[in-house]
C-alpha positions, 0 to 999 in steps of 0.5 A: 482601331479606326472606324470603317465608314460607309464611304470606305465600304462603297469605295471598296465595292468599286473593285467588284465588277458585274461579270457580264457588264464588265463595269463596277457595281457602284458605277452601275448603281447596283449598291444601295444602303450600307450600314456598319455594326461593329465588325459587321457590314450590311449592304443592299445589292440591286441586281439588273434582273431577278434571274441573274445567272451570276448572283453567287459570283457577285456575292462572293466578290462583294464579301471578299472586297469588304472583309479586306477593310480593317476590323470587318469580319462579316458581310450580310447582303440583302438582295433585290432586283429591278429589271432595266429597260432596253427601250428607255423613252420609247413612245411605242409601248412605253410600259414594256421594258424589254421585248424579245422575239423568239424565232426559228429558221424552220418549224418543228424545233420547239420554238413555242416550247422555248418561248413558254419556258422563257416566259414562265422562267422569267415570271418564276424569278419574280419579273412581270411577263407577257407572252404574245403568240404571233404564230398566226398560222399555228397558234399553240400558246393558249393550249400550252398555257392551259387557257384554250377557249378563253375570250379576252375581255375588252375595256376602253377599246383595248383587249385585256390579255388573259392571265395564265399563271401570272403571265399575260397572254395574247394569241389569235388562237383565242379568236379562231376555231382551232379546227379551221386553218387561217388562209391569210395573205401577208397584209392580214398577218401584218394587221394582227401583229400590229393589233396585238401591239397597239390594241392590247392593254399589256400594262407595265411589263419587265419582259414581253416574249413574242413567239414568232412563226417559223421561217423568215417571212412577214411577221418578223419584218412587221415586228421590226418595222413596227416596234424597237425590240431588245433582241431575238432568240433563235431556237434550233435542234442539233441536226445540220439542216436545222442549223442551216435554217437557224443561221438564216434566221440570225442573218435575217434579224441582223438585216432587220437591225435586231440584235441576236441575244443568242441561240438555244439548242432544243432536244439537245440530248436524251437522258434516260430517267431510269439509268441516266444514260445520255443519248444524243439522238439528233447529234449534239453541239451544233448550235454552240458551234453555229453561235461561235461561227456567227459570233452570237451568244450560246444560251444553253441546251434543253434536253429531250424530255417527256415531262417537258412535253407532258406539261406543255401538252397539259397546259401546266408549263410552270410545273417544269420548274418544280415537278421535273428532275433536277437535271432538266430543271437546271438546264432550263433555268440556265437557259432562262438565266443566260437569256436574262443576262443578255437582255440586261447587257442590252439594257445597260448598253442603251444607258451606256452606249460605250459598253462592250457586248461580248 
């Protein structure tokens, strides 16, 4: 019986495609060390994000490809992940690999909740994450992550973002009285955004999530003009009026040359925790239809759930991934994974501009 070689295994893996990037995993540099011990092959696969939504599918395809080699009976995969940058060689905030703005066409749709869920979901997967609260008129992030009243430290003329559950946080809410409104004109909000970008020691981050104020005003424009972003995520609820505003937000980012990574439908439905009855209080499915109409990805549905609200109000967002019922947790994790997948696609497109994004 002929002995299988490492080169043969690697060539066999050229038949395995990343389901999102539509290129083989060898060309994508996802295949690491390969060792062969008789009928067993050990292979290291490096994912492009620790929150990869298609890890299991890739694993099945890898095993299926390798066992086709004569004499190979078992395959053991060692997994790792390295987030790739959508901003390679960028002089502005070079330590941050991906910058994602979370916006909404109108207020009250749970935009800040979605931003927090994305940040803590990505952190839970093993990534390094920062969360910037750019909603200067309604800075709710400090409360939602449990560090309201914290004062950022200063070192080397840079603000050091406080840490909340492993996520670096910066917000105007740290610097103003919560009971006093900010009555500012556009240039003042523009100054805050630029200060948070240029005078905060974010360090090395896989993802910086930016919670925008609702609407299509000064802050998104300032961000787009100040720094190259990976893309935007739009949050909406199922009602027709909310979807109308969400469409405007998508079009705004298009005009600013910021790619839309997708749409999240928040408060999508209510699932009774006692009997399991599903009630679509605000209609359902509108965001998915809008995404198809606008030719942008649909990132998933977040149900209306009391625990999500409680953990946000209580400043313990990480509990959403451990102390909620399985249905809610899986729905949120799917949104996080789908968003991470879209970011990976944008990152790979920067390396290989001919890559088709579907």
